[in-house]
C-alpha positions as CSV (number, residue, x, y, z in Angstrom):
1,M,0.0,-43.3,-30.4
2,S,1.6,-43.6,-26.6
3,I,4.5,-44.1,-24.9
4,V,5.7,-47.2,-22.2
5,I,7.4,-47.4,-19.4
6,L,7.2,-51.1,-17.7
7,G,10.1,-51.7,-14.8
8,L,11.0,-52.0,-11.9
9,N,13.6,-50.7,-9.4
10,H,14.9,-50.2,-5.5
11,K,11.8,-48.8,-4.3
12,S,9.9,-51.3,-5.9
13,A,12.0,-54.5,-6.1
14,P,14.7,-56.2,-3.7
15,V,17.7,-56.9,-4.6
16,E,17.1,-60.7,-4.7
17,I,14.5,-60.0,-7.6
18,R,16.9,-57.0,-9.7
19,E,19.6,-59.2,-9.8
20,Q,17.4,-62.7,-11.5
21,L,15.7,-59.4,-14.1
22,A,19.1,-57.1,-15.3
23,F,20.9,-56.9,-18.5
24,D,24.7,-57.3,-19.1
25,A,25.9,-55.3,-22.7
26,S,25.1,-58.1,-24.3
27,E,22.2,-59.8,-22.8
28,A,20.5,-55.5,-23.8
29,T,21.6,-56.3,-27.6
30,A,20.1,-59.5,-27.8
31,A,16.8,-58.4,-25.6
32,L,16.4,-55.0,-28.4
33,S,16.8,-57.1,-31.4
34,R,13.7,-59.4,-30.1
35,L,12.0,-56.8,-28.6
36,K,11.7,-55.4,-32.3
37,E,11.2,-58.5,-33.8
38,M,7.8,-58.7,-31.9
39,D,6.5,-54.7,-33.2
40,R,8.9,-53.7,-36.4
41,A,6.8,-50.4,-36.2
42,A,7.3,-49.3,-32.4
43,E,10.7,-48.4,-30.9
44,F,12.2,-49.9,-27.6
45,V,14.6,-49.0,-25.8
46,L,16.2,-50.6,-22.3
47,L,17.6,-49.6,-19.6
48,S,19.8,-51.9,-16.8
49,T,21.7,-51.0,-13.8
50,C,22.1,-51.8,-10.7
51,N,19.2,-49.9,-8.6
52,R,16.6,-50.3,-11.9
53,V,15.6,-52.6,-14.8
54,E,13.6,-50.9,-17.7
55,L,11.8,-51.1,-20.7
56,Y,10.2,-48.0,-22.9
57,Y,8.2,-48.5,-25.8
58,A,6.8,-45.9,-28.2
59,G,4.0,-47.3,-30.8
60,E,0.3,-47.6,-31.7
61,Q,-0.1,-50.3,-29.6
62,D,-3.0,-50.4,-26.8
63,A,-0.9,-49.4,-23.8
64,Q,-2.1,-51.6,-21.6
65,Q,-1.9,-54.7,-23.8
66,M,1.7,-54.0,-24.2
67,A,3.0,-53.2,-21.1
68,G,1.5,-57.5,-20.9
69,R,3.7,-58.5,-23.7
70,L,6.8,-56.7,-22.1
71,V,6.3,-58.9,-19.1
72,A,5.9,-61.9,-21.4
73,F,9.4,-61.3,-22.5
74,L,11.6,-60.5,-19.6
75,A,9.4,-63.3,-18.6
76,D,10.9,-65.7,-21.3
77,F,13.9,-63.6,-21.6
78,H,15.5,-64.6,-17.9
79,H,13.5,-67.9,-17.7
80,L,11.6,-66.6,-14.9
81,E,7.2,-67.5,-14.3
82,P,5.9,-63.9,-14.4
83,E,4.8,-64.2,-10.4
84,Q,8.5,-63.8,-9.5
85,F,8.9,-60.5,-10.5
86,K,5.4,-58.9,-11.4
87,P,4.0,-57.8,-7.9
88,C,6.9,-55.2,-8.2
89,L,6.8,-53.7,-11.4
90,Y,5.4,-50.8,-12.4
91,F,4.2,-49.4,-15.7
92,H,3.5,-45.5,-16.8
93,E,2.6,-44.6,-19.8
94,N,2.3,-41.0,-21.6
95,E,3.5,-37.8,-20.0
96,E,3.8,-40.2,-16.5
97,A,6.1,-42.5,-18.2
98,V,8.0,-38.9,-19.9
99,R,7.9,-37.5,-16.0
100,H,9.5,-41.2,-15.2
101,L,12.7,-40.8,-17.5
102,L,13.8,-37.3,-16.6
103,M,13.5,-37.5,-13.3
104,V,16.0,-41.3,-13.8
105,A,18.0,-39.3,-16.0
106,A,18.7,-36.3,-13.3
107,G,19.2,-38.5,-10.8
108,L,15.5,-37.7,-8.5
109,D,14.6,-41.3,-8.2
110,S,18.0,-43.1,-7.5
111,M,18.6,-44.5,-4.7
112,V,21.6,-42.1,-4.0
113,V,19.7,-38.8,-5.3
114,G,21.6,-36.8,-7.4
115,E,23.9,-39.2,-8.6
116,A,26.1,-38.3,-12.2
117,Q,26.3,-42.2,-12.6
118,I,22.7,-42.9,-13.4
119,L,22.7,-40.1,-16.7
120,G,25.8,-42.0,-18.1
121,Q,24.1,-44.9,-17.2
122,V,20.7,-43.7,-19.4
123,K,23.1,-42.3,-22.4
124,E,25.6,-46.0,-22.6
125,S,21.5,-47.4,-22.6
126,Y,19.8,-45.3,-25.7
127,R,23.3,-45.5,-27.6
128,L,22.5,-49.2,-27.7
129,A,19.3,-49.0,-28.7
130,C,20.6,-46.8,-31.8
131,A,23.0,-49.1,-32.7
132,T,20.6,-51.8,-32.2
133,K,18.3,-49.6,-34.5
134,S,15.2,-50.1,-32.3
135,T,14.6,-46.4,-31.7
136,G,13.4,-44.1,-33.6
137,K,11.6,-39.9,-33.9
138,I,9.8,-40.4,-30.4
139,L,12.2,-41.9,-27.9
140,N,14.7,-40.4,-30.3
141,R,13.6,-37.6,-28.6
142,L,12.3,-38.5,-25.2
143,F,16.2,-38.9,-24.6
144,H,17.4,-36.0,-25.6
145,C,14.9,-34.3,-23.6
146,A,15.5,-35.8,-20.8
147,F,19.9,-35.2,-21.5
148,F,19.0,-31.5,-21.8
149,T,16.3,-31.5,-18.4
150,A,19.5,-33.5,-17.0
151,K,22.1,-30.8,-17.2
152,S,19.7,-28.6,-16.2
153,V,19.0,-30.2,-12.7
154,Y,22.3,-30.5,-12.3
155,T,23.9,-26.4,-13.2
156,S,20.7,-24.8,-11.7
157,T,20.9,-26.9,-8.4
158,A,23.2,-28.2,-5.9
159,I,21.9,-31.5,-5.9
160,S,25.1,-33.4,-6.8
161,N,27.3,-31.9,-4.6
162,G,28.7,-33.7,-1.7
163,R,28.6,-38.0,-1.3
164,V,25.3,-39.1,-4.2
165,S,27.2,-41.9,-6.2
166,V,25.8,-45.1,-4.5
167,A,29.8,-45.3,-3.8
168,G,30.3,-42.2,-2.0
169,V,27.2,-43.6,0.4
170,A,29.5,-47.0,0.8
171,V,32.4,-45.0,2.0
172,E,30.2,-42.8,4.3
173,L,28.6,-46.3,5.5
174,A,32.1,-47.3,6.0
175,L,33.1,-43.9,7.9
176,Q,29.6,-44.7,10.7
177,L,30.9,-48.1,10.9
178,F,34.9,-48.3,11.2
179,A,36.1,-45.9,14.2
180,D,39.6,-45.0,12.4
181,I,39.2,-45.6,8.5
182,A,41.8,-43.6,7.7
183,R,44.1,-46.5,9.2
184,A,42.0,-49.9,8.2
185,K,42.8,-51.9,5.4
186,V,40.5,-51.8,2.0
187,V,40.5,-54.1,-0.5
188,V,38.3,-52.7,-3.2
189,I,36.9,-55.1,-5.6
190,G,36.2,-53.7,-9.4
191,A,38.1,-51.1,-11.3
192,G,34.8,-50.1,-13.3
193,E,33.0,-46.9,-13.1
194,T,31.9,-47.5,-9.3
195,G,35.4,-49.3,-8.3
196,E,36.6,-45.6,-9.1
197,L,35.1,-43.0,-7.0
198,V,35.1,-45.3,-4.6
199,V,38.2,-45.1,-4.2
200,Q,38.2,-42.0,-5.1
201,H,36.2,-41.6,-1.8
202,L,38.0,-43.1,0.5
203,R,41.8,-40.9,-0.9
204,K,39.7,-38.0,-0.1
205,T,39.0,-39.8,4.0
206,G,43.1,-39.7,4.4
207,C,42.4,-43.8,3.8
208,T,46.0,-44.7,3.0
209,D,46.2,-48.7,2.3
210,I,44.1,-49.2,0.0
211,T,44.4,-52.2,-3.0
212,V,42.8,-53.3,-5.7
213,V,42.2,-55.9,-7.2
214,N,40.4,-56.5,-10.8
215,R,40.2,-59.5,-13.0
216,S,42.1,-57.6,-16.0
217,Y,45.5,-56.7,-14.2
218,D,46.4,-54.1,-16.4
219,R,43.2,-51.9,-15.3
220,G,43.6,-52.9,-12.0
221,A,47.1,-51.7,-12.3
222,E,46.1,-48.3,-14.5
223,L,44.1,-46.9,-11.6
224,A,46.0,-47.3,-8.6
225,Q,49.1,-45.8,-10.6
226,R,46.1,-42.6,-10.9
227,F,45.9,-42.9,-7.5
228,W,49.3,-43.7,-5.6
229,I,47.4,-46.8,-4.1
230,S,48.1,-50.6,-4.4
231,V,47.1,-53.7,-7.2
232,G,46.7,-57.1,-6.6
233,R,46.3,-59.9,-8.9
234,W,43.0,-61.4,-9.4
235,E,44.7,-65.2,-8.0
236,E,46.1,-62.8,-4.9
237,L,42.3,-61.9,-4.3
238,D,41.6,-64.9,-1.3
239,D,45.0,-62.9,1.0
240,Q,44.1,-60.2,0.0
241,I,40.9,-59.9,1.8
242,G,42.5,-61.8,4.5
243,Q,44.3,-59.5,5.4
244,A,41.4,-56.7,5.2
245,N,39.0,-54.9,7.5
246,I,37.0,-53.3,5.0
247,V,36.2,-54.4,1.4
248,I,34.3,-52.9,-0.7
249,S,33.1,-55.0,-3.7
250,S,31.5,-54.1,-7.3
251,V,32.2,-56.5,-9.8
252,A,30.2,-57.2,-12.6
253,A,29.4,-61.1,-12.6
254,P,26.6,-64.2,-13.1
255,E,27.2,-65.7,-10.0
256,Y,28.7,-65.2,-6.4
257,L,32.4,-64.5,-5.7
258,Y,32.1,-66.3,-2.4
259,T,29.7,-68.4,-1.2
260,R,28.8,-69.3,2.4
261,E,30.9,-72.0,3.0
262,S,34.1,-70.7,0.4
263,F,34.7,-67.2,2.2
264,A,34.4,-69.0,5.8
265,R,36.9,-71.5,5.0
266,R,39.1,-68.9,3.6
267,I,38.5,-65.9,6.8
268,N,39.5,-68.8,9.0
269,R,42.3,-67.4,7.7
270,R,42.4,-64.0,9.4
271,K,44.2,-63.2,12.8
272,K,41.6,-61.8,15.3
273,G,39.3,-59.2,14.0
274,S,35.9,-57.8,12.3
275,L,35.9,-57.6,8.5
276,L,33.2,-55.3,6.8
277,V,32.2,-56.3,3.8
278,I,30.0,-53.4,1.3
279,D,28.8,-55.3,-1.7
280,V,27.5,-52.9,-4.5
281,G,27.3,-55.5,-7.2
282,V,24.1,-56.3,-8.4
283,P,23.3,-59.0,-8.9
284,R,25.5,-59.6,-5.3
285,N,29.2,-60.2,-5.8
286,F,28.3,-61.7,-2.5
287,D,26.6,-64.5,0.0
288,P,24.1,-62.5,1.6
289,A,24.6,-65.7,3.8
290,I,27.7,-64.5,4.6
291,N,26.7,-61.8,7.3
292,K,26.7,-64.9,9.6
293,V,29.9,-66.0,9.3
294,G,31.6,-64.7,12.8
295,D,33.0,-61.0,12.7
296,V,31.6,-60.2,9.8
297,Y,28.9,-58.0,8.3
298,L,27.6,-57.3,5.4
299,Y,26.3,-54.6,3.8
300,S,24.4,-55.1,-0.4
301,M,23.4,-52.3,-2.2
302,D,19.6,-52.0,-0.4
303,E,21.2,-51.6,3.3
304,L,23.1,-48.2,2.2
305,K,19.6,-46.6,1.9
306,E,19.0,-45.2,5.1
307,V,22.9,-44.1,4.1
308,A,21.1,-42.2,1.1
309,E,18.1,-40.5,3.1
310,Q,20.3,-39.6,5.5
311,N,22.4,-37.0,2.7
312,L,18.7,-36.8,0.9
313,K,17.6,-34.6,3.9
314,A,20.1,-32.5,3.0
315,R,19.4,-32.0,-0.2
316,E,15.7,-31.9,-0.1
317,E,15.4,-28.2,-1.2
318,D,17.8,-28.6,-4.6
319,V,15.2,-32.0,-5.0
320,T,12.4,-29.6,-4.9
321,S,13.3,-27.5,-7.2
322,G,15.1,-30.7,-9.8
323,L,11.4,-31.3,-9.3
324,E,9.4,-28.3,-11.4
325,I,12.5,-28.7,-13.9
326,V,11.2,-31.4,-14.5
327,H,7.2,-30.9,-14.6
328,T,7.9,-27.7,-17.2
329,Q,10.2,-29.9,-19.6
330,A,7.6,-32.8,-19.4
331,A,5.0,-30.7,-20.6
332,E,6.5,-29.0,-23.3
333,F,7.6,-32.8,-24.4
334,M,4.2,-33.6,-24.3
335,D,3.3,-30.1,-26.0
336,W,5.1,-31.6,-29.4
337,F,4.3,-35.3,-28.9
338,R,0.7,-34.5,-29.0
339,A,0.7,-31.8,-31.9
340,K,2.9,-33.8,-34.1
341,D,0.1,-34.8,-35.6
342,V,-1.0,-31.8,-36.7
343,G,1.5,-30.5,-39.1
344,P,0.6,-33.8,-41.8
345,L,-3.1,-32.6,-41.0
346,I,-2.3,-29.2,-41.9
347,G,-0.3,-30.1,-45.1
348,R,-3.7,-32.7,-46.4
349,M,-6.1,-28.8,-45.7
350,K,-4.2,-27.4,-47.5
351,D,-4.3,-30.5,-50.5
352,E,-7.8,-30.1,-50.0
353,F,-8.6,-25.8,-50.0
354,Q,-6.3,-26.2,-53.5
355,Q,-8.0,-29.3,-54.8
356,I,-11.3,-26.9,-54.7
357,S,-8.8,-24.2,-56.3
358,R,-8.4,-26.0,-59.2
359,L,-11.5,-27.5,-59.3
360,E,-13.3,-23.7,-59.7
361,L,-10.7,-22.7,-62.2
362,E,-12.0,-25.8,-64.4
363,R,-15.3,-24.6,-63.7
364,F,-14.9,-20.9,-64.8
365,L,-12.2,-21.7,-67.7
366,V,-14.4,-23.7,-69.9
367,G,-15.6,-22.8,-74.1
368,P,-14.8,-20.0,-75.1
369,R,-12.7,-19.0,-71.6
370,Q,-10.8,-22.5,-72.0
371,N,-7.6,-20.9,-73.9
372,A,-7.8,-17.1,-73.1
373,S,-4.7,-15.0,-72.6
374,C,-6.0,-13.9,-68.8
375,R,-5.8,-18.2,-67.8
376,V,-2.0,-18.2,-66.6
377,P,-2.2,-14.6,-64.9
378,L,-5.8,-16.1,-63.1
379,E,-4.4,-19.1,-61.7
380,D,-1.7,-16.8,-60.0
381,M,-4.2,-15.2,-58.0
382,V,-6.5,-18.2,-57.5
383,N,-3.5,-19.8,-55.6
384,R,-2.6,-16.4,-54.0
385,V,-5.7,-15.6,-52.4
386,V,-6.1,-19.6,-51.0
387,N,-2.6,-19.1,-49.8
388,K,-3.6,-15.8,-47.8
389,L,-6.7,-17.4,-46.2
390,L,-5.0,-20.6,-45.0
391,H,-2.4,-18.6,-44.0
392,C,-6.0,-17.1,-41.6
393,V,-7.1,-20.9,-41.2
394,I,-3.7,-21.7,-39.5
395,Q,-2.9,-18.6,-37.1
396,N,-6.6,-19.6,-36.3
397,I,-5.3,-23.3,-35.7
398,N,-2.1,-22.4,-34.2
399,T,-4.4,-19.7,-31.8
400,V,-6.6,-23.1,-30.6
401,A,-3.5,-25.1,-29.6
402,K,-1.8,-22.9,-27.2
403,E,-5.0,-22.6,-25.9
404,A,-6.4,-25.7,-26.1
405,G,-4.3,-27.9,-27.0
406,P,-3.1,-29.4,-29.7
407,A,-6.1,-32.3,-29.7
408,E,-8.4,-29.8,-29.5
409,A,-7.0,-27.8,-32.3
410,A,-6.4,-31.5,-34.4
411,K,-10.4,-31.4,-33.9
412,L,-10.2,-28.9,-35.9
413,I,-8.9,-29.3,-38.1
414,D,-10.4,-33.1,-38.7
415,T,-13.8,-30.5,-39.1
416,I,-12.5,-28.2,-41.7
417,L,-11.3,-31.5,-43.6
418,R,-14.2,-33.4,-44.0
419,Q,-16.4,-30.3,-45.2
420,A,-13.5,-29.1,-47.4
421,H,-13.7,-32.7,-49.0
422,E,-17.6,-32.9,-48.4
423,I,-17.5,-29.3,-51.4
424,T,-15.2,-31.5,-53.5
425,A,-17.4,-34.0,-53.5
426,T,-20.5,-32.1,-54.5
427,K,-18.0,-30.2,-57.6
428,D,-16.9,-33.7,-58.6
429,E,-21.0,-34.5,-58.7
430,E,-21.6,-31.1,-61.1
């Protein structure tokens, strides 16, 4: 049995690769169904966010072989050649894989270390796997361990304090690049979770001239009402950008909202002045070539890394404490994972011991003793003796498991089983 993670993230792959491998909710559902068809006995979870795409597997197949099958699956699903993204992939197995997920859920592997959004995304990915019935005993326990670990890190450290989300870093970048953000006109494209966080951080900076534009006007209007800002209709987006000093975009879109050519045509209507565009969408919302348009400064996810790294330096002690929690919880999970097969082995050992006791009773209760009045109490007495001896054996097995690990305990039980089976076989021959 192996646990495998295959994926890529902001550290291993540029945004132009990540966006090609991203899954939206409907694609993720379809992908999980196809994975389950590929191996009915296995378990799968798919995590796809703006900064990572990861496939989680638990099953009996060889880990390296499964990694190859997962690479082929990603290539086929997204109609790509494996060579286009394979150099960006990482592969983790068993304890390394467990630690990785725990770090991801706790925000310790994020571009913005300590961000809380990732935990919600991990939970949603697990919920989707449950709904698709692609997960099971191993990954169920692993993901609940990840949720517990994340909670422990967030409550035991100050790692999530300050601007520790992609939205927060985007606003931090705007503060560094725009002299007087409180007087700037800001257009926020998208009223989802990231868009809402962007508005929250902008309000904290003292910015008041904020307009949110969303495909669903009602959702944008609801956000605007809560934060006392303006709302624009989707068909007004060109005009809103034309009046803005800063644009921060985070919508889910399969294609660019603007190419260089379409954006250049609209930007010509602007009054003089520079325009800062921060694109935190994955796939990207703005064509990277827009950065070459005069007086336009475009930043995407990968350009936010420097700001995120600056924020990280202030929380290095909290990261160390968080990693200690992760390693402790990962070790505890692996103890369970390695020992999960010991219980059935103990059950088999009990069966073998009881079989030996039955054979011995049958040998004794023959001839005149077959219908002896003491038969029932004798059987009860033998069962009690066997159970007491079993209790002593199991206690020793538990000691071996604690001191030498579950694998050694399993070896010990296997040895006892072979010896008990030999005794049973000998009695059968007699």
